[in-house]
C-alpha positions as MATLAB code, in Angstrom:
seq = 'XXXXXXXXXXXXXXXXXXXXXXXXXXXXXXXXXXXXXXXXXXXXXXXXXXXXXXXXXXXXXXXXXXXXXXXXXXXXXXXXXXXXXXXXXXXXXXXXXXXXXXXXXXXXXXXXXXXXXXXXXXXXXXXXXXXXXXXXXXXXXXXXXXXXXXXXXXXXXXXXXXXXXXXXXXXXXXXXXXXXXXXXXXXXXXXXXXXXXXXXXXXXXXXXXXXXXXXXXXXXXXXXXXXXXXXXXXXXXXXXXXXXXXXXXXXXXXX';
ca = [
     -94.168  -59.604  -44.548;
     -97.423  -59.466  -46.478;
     -97.773  -57.231  -49.479;
     -99.624  -53.889  -49.266;
    -102.423  -55.383  -51.343;
    -103.057  -58.316  -49.008;
    -102.380  -56.519  -45.716;
    -106.085  -55.454  -45.321;
    -106.969  -59.213  -45.036;
    -103.724  -60.533  -43.488;
    -103.894  -58.877  -40.095;
    -107.605  -59.355  -39.415;
    -107.360  -62.985  -40.535;
    -104.723  -63.697  -37.887;
    -106.831  -61.896  -35.290;
    -109.826  -64.043  -36.349;
    -107.805  -67.183  -36.057;
    -106.576  -66.187  -32.580;
    -110.148  -65.483  -31.511;
    -111.206  -68.971  -32.752;
    -108.508  -70.566  -30.682;
    -109.638  -68.558  -27.564;
    -113.076  -70.015  -27.966;
    -111.761  -73.635  -27.487;
    -110.948  -73.495  -23.855;
    -114.472  -73.366  -22.274;
    -114.972  -77.208  -21.853;
    -111.468  -77.623  -20.330;
    -111.845  -74.554  -18.085;
    -115.212  -75.725  -16.899;
    -113.756  -78.973  -15.772;
    -110.857  -77.381  -13.889;
    -113.068  -74.979  -11.956;
    -114.811  -78.011  -10.293;
    -111.793  -78.685   -8.131;
    -109.256  -75.945   -8.429;
    -109.169  -72.188   -7.564;
    -109.381  -69.727  -10.425;
    -106.095  -68.163   -9.334;
    -104.163  -71.400   -9.465;
    -105.726  -72.407  -12.869;
    -104.611  -69.167  -14.525;
    -101.208  -69.351  -12.749;
    -100.664  -72.895  -14.020;
    -101.626  -71.837  -17.586;
     -99.018  -69.029  -17.474;
     -96.381  -71.362  -16.092;
     -96.787  -73.617  -19.167;
     -96.707  -70.591  -21.485;
     -93.539  -69.375  -19.638;
     -91.562  -72.264  -21.025;
     -92.075  -70.851  -24.556;
     -92.066  -67.160  -23.612;
     -88.744  -66.917  -21.814;
     -86.525  -68.289  -24.640;
     -88.319  -66.000  -27.173;
     -87.797  -62.965  -24.900;
     -84.099  -63.701  -24.511;
     -83.788  -63.937  -28.298;
     -85.478  -60.514  -28.607;
     -83.809  -58.852  -25.657;
     -82.695  -55.892  -27.688;
     -86.331  -54.791  -27.945;
     -86.649  -54.524  -24.210;
     -84.134  -51.790  -24.012;
     -86.010  -49.627  -26.532;
     -89.184  -49.443  -24.379;
     -90.127  -46.070  -22.916;
     -91.681  -45.497  -19.474;
     -95.144  -45.126  -21.029;
     -94.756  -48.402  -22.961;
     -93.712  -50.153  -19.788;
     -96.826  -48.861  -18.078;
     -98.883  -50.114  -20.956;
     -97.193  -53.610  -20.727;
     -97.862  -53.728  -17.025;
    -101.549  -52.939  -17.628;
    -101.660  -55.656  -20.311;
     -99.938  -58.299  -18.166;
    -101.563  -57.622  -14.801;
    -104.890  -56.501  -16.069;
    -105.502  -58.270  -19.427;
    -103.574  -61.437  -18.759;
    -103.791  -62.034  -15.013;
    -106.830  -60.366  -13.448;
    -109.059  -60.676  -16.551;
    -108.382  -64.449  -16.903;
    -108.982  -64.928  -13.142;
    -112.269  -62.988  -13.351;
    -113.416  -64.877  -16.505;
    -112.537  -68.268  -14.910;
    -114.207  -67.308  -11.588;
    -117.436  -66.321  -13.475;
    -117.882  -70.026  -14.373;
    -118.810  -70.629  -10.687;
    -121.767  -68.207  -10.816;
    -123.270  -68.418  -14.336;
    -123.407  -70.874  -17.224;
    -120.068  -70.738  -19.072;
    -121.954  -69.911  -22.275;
    -123.185  -66.699  -20.644;
    -119.561  -65.691  -19.699;
    -118.412  -66.438  -23.257;
    -121.272  -64.521  -24.889;
    -120.687  -61.525  -22.627;
    -117.163  -61.264  -24.033;
    -118.868  -59.875  -27.212;
    -118.940  -56.511  -25.299;
    -115.129  -56.582  -25.376;
    -114.867  -55.108  -28.905;
    -116.941  -52.135  -27.812;
    -114.397  -51.319  -25.199;
    -111.487  -51.686  -27.591;
    -113.173  -49.609  -30.254;
    -114.040  -46.729  -27.833;
    -110.577  -46.636  -26.284;
    -108.912  -46.801  -29.715;
    -110.801  -43.678  -30.555;
    -109.867  -41.801  -27.426;
    -106.280  -43.071  -26.937;
    -105.052  -43.832  -30.434;
    -107.139  -41.360  -32.433;
    -108.695  -44.043  -34.767;
    -111.767  -42.888  -36.627;
    -115.128  -44.443  -35.878;
    -117.577  -45.385  -38.663;
    -120.726  -43.310  -38.700;
    -122.859  -46.332  -37.754;
    -120.703  -47.240  -34.751;
    -122.957  -45.742  -32.095;
    -126.062  -47.534  -33.602;
    -124.428  -50.906  -33.465;
    -122.933  -50.077  -29.981;
    -126.412  -49.626  -28.632;
    -127.588  -52.774  -30.311;
    -124.695  -54.841  -28.878;
    -125.186  -53.425  -25.344;
    -128.873  -54.224  -25.446;
    -128.128  -57.753  -26.550;
    -125.511  -58.201  -23.815;
    -128.075  -56.991  -21.245;
    -130.705  -59.435  -22.425;
    -128.230  -62.341  -22.258;
    -127.269  -61.290  -18.747;
    -130.787  -60.536  -17.402;
    -133.424  -62.395  -19.406;
    -136.162  -61.188  -17.068;
    -135.111  -57.564  -17.920;
    -134.972  -56.420  -14.261;
    -131.843  -57.578  -12.597;
    -132.157  -58.983   -9.112;
    -129.008  -57.694   -7.553;
    -129.705  -58.847   -4.008;
    -131.614  -61.874   -2.798;
    -132.041  -60.738    0.813;
    -129.009  -62.455    2.253;
    -126.404  -62.184   -0.494;
    -125.817  -60.835   -3.957;
    -127.519  -62.748   -6.699;
    -124.936  -65.260   -8.093;
    -125.973  -64.477  -11.608;
    -125.230  -60.835  -11.080;
    -121.792  -61.618   -9.639;
    -121.023  -63.910  -12.613;
    -122.072  -61.199  -15.051;
    -119.993  -58.529  -13.343;
    -116.918  -60.802  -13.324;
    -117.347  -61.489  -17.057;
    -117.842  -57.794  -17.807;
    -114.783  -56.943  -15.785;
    -112.732  -59.414  -17.835;
    -114.134  -58.028  -21.111;
    -113.189  -54.424  -20.101;
    -109.611  -55.482  -19.213;
    -109.183  -57.534  -22.413;
    -110.583  -54.736  -24.604;
    -108.255  -52.170  -23.030;
    -105.300  -54.608  -23.494;
    -105.936  -54.607  -27.260;
    -105.489  -50.804  -27.358;
    -102.398  -50.840  -25.107;
    -100.973  -53.659  -27.205;
    -101.386  -51.664  -30.352;
     -99.573  -48.750  -28.666;
     -96.612  -50.962  -27.581;
     -96.291  -52.605  -31.043;
     -95.267  -49.214  -32.399;
     -91.872  -49.899  -30.819;
     -91.567  -53.492  -29.750;
     -91.918  -56.740  -31.861;
     -94.980  -58.896  -31.246;
     -92.746  -61.621  -29.804;
     -91.360  -59.300  -27.209;
     -94.823  -58.034  -26.117;
     -96.307  -61.504  -25.922;
     -93.430  -62.861  -23.863;
     -93.391  -59.959  -21.427;
     -97.101  -60.291  -21.019;
     -96.838  -63.912  -19.845;
     -93.727  -63.386  -17.646;
     -94.996  -60.372  -15.779;
     -98.468  -61.918  -15.424;
     -96.982  -65.133  -14.002;
     -95.018  -63.199  -11.313;
     -98.100  -61.285  -10.306;
    -100.210  -64.443  -10.239;
     -97.662  -66.247   -8.130;
     -97.689  -63.406   -5.557;
    -101.526  -63.306   -5.642;
    -101.994  -67.018   -5.313;
     -99.481  -67.204   -2.451;
    -101.046  -64.246   -0.625;
    -104.595  -65.922   -0.929;
    -103.318  -69.416   -0.030;
    -104.950  -70.751   -3.228;
    -102.460  -73.475   -4.004;
    -104.179  -76.940   -3.966;
    -102.678  -80.020   -2.348;
    -100.483  -81.837   -4.902;
    -102.501  -85.039   -4.646;
    -105.738  -83.194   -5.670;
    -104.474  -82.130   -9.031;
    -105.012  -85.033  -11.430;
    -103.259  -85.987  -14.598;
    -106.400  -84.979  -16.580;
    -106.235  -81.477  -14.857;
    -102.658  -81.020  -15.970;
    -103.510  -82.158  -19.418;
    -106.302  -79.651  -19.673;
    -104.097  -76.888  -18.304;
    -101.475  -77.564  -20.921;
    -104.169  -77.610  -23.681;
    -105.538  -74.216  -22.540;
    -102.034  -72.757  -22.237;
    -101.055  -73.780  -25.756;
    -104.257  -73.205  -27.714;
    -105.992  -70.277  -26.133;
    -102.864  -69.038  -24.425;
     -99.324  -68.566  -25.837;
     -99.920  -69.603  -29.455;
    -103.068  -67.670  -29.970;
    -101.595  -64.561  -28.453;
     -98.467  -64.735  -30.698;
    -100.941  -64.882  -33.643;
    -103.031  -62.074  -32.248;
    -100.228  -59.577  -31.664;
     -98.624  -60.471  -35.044;
    -101.951  -59.700  -36.721;
    -102.510  -56.577  -34.596;
     -99.341  -55.113  -36.133;
    -101.252  -54.835  -39.481;
    -104.692  -54.075  -38.037;
    -106.269  -51.116  -36.398;
    -107.083  -51.718  -32.785;
    -110.715  -50.872  -33.465;
];
């Protein structure tokens, strides 16, 4: 446990490290989207993470019995929204826009987290918050629509760039909300319990979703390189980074 003097740096430092790990997956994810469905990619990632999450959850099973109905609702929102749907939407956006655009658009995510932490957790906003909010939104808009006027419809179909931007924004909203819900759950549960439940529930949801949409690839089409990249993503930007993130979030305001 960090001392009271160092706690102001300890939590945010772990959050920073987790964010740095999240940024490592783009090259691997780009390769995977060339031959595999987004649903299957995210399902496979969660399957690898499950091998670590299940033993940790069993070790912390006492925490599960302490959770209230509201906390379970928050965990479901984190797992299904922030872990499953957000990851699928983010991965799918790679089909429509340059991955760098999808990644840069995630910079909107903190705005969602800060706003929700104010309304749901009662955290105080700095007086300059709204100034920088406007600046960040303007920047995100310019990245998404360099010509300033978005071309939503090309005459026969929606503009692929617009679809990719909307998918990336959808992921950012869900991830930002998950930060606030995670901070709420951490008032009762340990970070190990929250992280493990996130992966287990998300895996179950993704398995159902992938089965319903018939998104499983033929076994022969998934190469050894594909599996290697899936494992890399699952371990670096997946389970390890989230354990760091939720541990740091215990000592950090959601905003």
